[in-house]
SEVO-173238 format. One record per residue (C-alpha): y, x, z. Coordinates in steps of 0.1 Angstrom, whole numbers, plus 5000, padded with zeros to 4 digits. Layout:
BEGIN
north=Y; east=X; up=Z .
...
END
This chain:
BEGIN
north=6116; east=9673; up=6218 .
north=6092; east=9695; up=6234 .
north=6108; east=9689; up=6269 .
north=6104; east=9651; up=6260 .
north=6067; east=9656; up=6254 .
north=6062; east=9677; up=6285 .
north=6081; east=9653; up=6307 .
north=6063; east=9618; up=6298 .
north=6033; east=9625; up=6308 .
north=6044; east=9635; up=6342 .
north=6057; east=9601; up=6346 .
north=6023; east=9587; up=6346 .
north=6017; east=9602; up=6379 .
north=6041; east=9575; up=6391 .
north=6030; east=9546; up=6375 .
north=6056; east=9547; up=6349 .
north=6043; east=9555; up=6318 .
north=6008; east=9548; up=6306 .
north=5979; east=9573; up=6314 .
north=5961; east=9568; up=6278 .
north=5994; east=9585; up=6261 .
north=5994; east=9612; up=6287 .
north=5961; east=9630; up=6280 .
north=5940; east=9612; up=6306 .
north=5917; east=9599; up=6273 .
north=5904; east=9635; up=6270 .
north=5898; east=9633; up=6307 .
north=5879; east=9601; up=6311 .
north=5905; east=9594; up=6338 .
north=5913; east=9558; up=6328 .
north=5914; east=9525; up=6344 .
north=5881; east=9504; up=6337 .
north=5872; east=9468; up=6336 .
north=5843; east=9443; up=6337 .
north=5847; east=9409; up=6324 .
north=5821; east=9385; up=6339 .
north=5814; east=9346; up=6326 .
north=5792; east=9319; up=6332 .
north=5769; east=9302; up=6307 .
north=5792; east=9272; up=6304 .
north=5820; east=9293; up=6297 .
north=5799; east=9312; up=6271 .
north=5792; east=9282; up=6253 .
north=5830; east=9270; up=6248 .
north=5838; east=9304; up=6233 .
north=5841; east=9309; up=6196 .
north=5811; east=9319; up=6181 .
north=5819; east=9348; up=6168 .
north=5831; east=9361; up=6205 .
north=5795; east=9349; up=6217 .
north=5782; east=9376; up=6202 .
north=5799; east=9401; up=6228 .
north=5781; east=9383; up=6258 .
north=5752; east=9397; up=6274 .
north=5733; east=9388; up=6305 .
north=5737; east=9407; up=6334 .
north=5707; east=9420; up=6356 .
north=5706; east=9419; up=6394 .
north=5741; east=9404; up=6394 .
north=5763; east=9401; up=6427 .
north=5771; east=9365; up=6430 .
north=5801; east=9375; up=6451 .
north=5818; east=9392; up=6423 .
north=5799; east=9391; up=6394 .
north=5786; east=9360; up=6371 .
north=5753; east=9359; up=6352 .
north=5767; east=9371; up=6320 .
north=5793; east=9400; up=6310 .
north=5816; east=9402; up=6284 .
north=5819; east=9435; up=6263 .
north=5856; east=9437; up=6257 .
north=5858; east=9472; up=6243 .
north=5837; east=9461; up=6213 .
north=5854; east=9427; up=6211 .
north=5890; east=9443; up=6209 .
north=5878; east=9472; up=6181 .
north=5864; east=9442; up=6162 .
north=5893; east=9417; up=6166 .
north=5922; east=9445; up=6163 .
north=5903; east=9475; up=6145 .
north=5919; east=9499; up=6173 .
north=5904; east=9509; up=6205 .
north=5916; east=9488; up=6235 .
north=5942; east=9501; up=6257 .
north=5927; east=9510; up=6292 .
north=5955; east=9502; up=6310 .
north=5954; east=9472; up=6338 .
north=5981; east=9455; up=6322 .
north=5962; east=9458; up=6286 .
north=5932; east=9444; up=6305 .
north=5955; east=9415; up=6325 .
north=5968; east=9404; up=6289 .
north=5933; east=9405; up=6276 .
north=5921; east=9385; up=6304 .
north=5945; east=9358; up=6298 .
north=5936; east=9352; up=6264 .
north=5898; east=9347; up=6269 .
north=5906; east=9327; up=6303 .
north=5924; east=9303; up=6282 .
north=5887; east=9289; up=6275 .
north=5881; east=9286; up=6312 .
north=5882; east=9248; up=6327 .
north=5882; east=9261; up=6364 .
north=5886; east=9295; up=6382 .
north=5849; east=9299; up=6383 .
north=5841; east=9300; up=6349 .
north=5850; east=9337; up=6343 .
north=5867; east=9365; up=6362 .
north=5874; east=9404; up=6354 .
north=5871; east=9435; up=6381 .
north=5894; east=9462; up=6375 .
north=5893; east=9497; up=6388 .
north=5927; east=9513; up=6380 .
north=5928; east=9553; up=6378 .
north=5942; east=9554; up=6415 .
north=5910; east=9538; up=6429 .
north=5924; east=9503; up=6437 .
north=5903; east=9473; up=6427 .
north=5916; east=9440; up=6413 .
north=5900; east=9407; up=6407 .
north=5914; east=9385; up=6382 .
north=5907; east=9351; up=6382 .
north=5918; east=9318; up=6356 .
north=5946; east=9303; up=6370 .
north=5958; east=9329; up=6390 .
north=5991; east=9348; up=6382 .
north=5987; east=9377; up=6404 .
north=5953; east=9398; up=6407 .
north=5934; east=9398; up=6446 .
north=5934; east=9431; up=6457 .
north=5898; east=9439; up=6468 .
north=5905; east=9478; up=6478 .
north=5940; east=9490; up=6480 .
END
């Protein structure tokens, strides 16, 4: 059992085990995601979700949209547990929210992985666009 507890965190360096379960939580070395939405998308969301959306000041229209969705607070309120800060967890959350999109410009999510890779998620696309490898 002790050997297993020592081996599993090592697997996170190769992407075979979640970094969150490998003590990365304590070093703040976790993946991050920002989810951006338009006004019309915001209006289509359930009212209880709209409380987690706020305007973005000086946003870059090449990557961002006018509003940001505070998904960590939303996840904590919906599930009563912290969000799993892993790219696959963010992708699952994005698919759930993007179900309210009518086109690919309604919302987008930018994920920065632990390794520094930047991924752009858009509704209707099964794979993210790699912005920075």
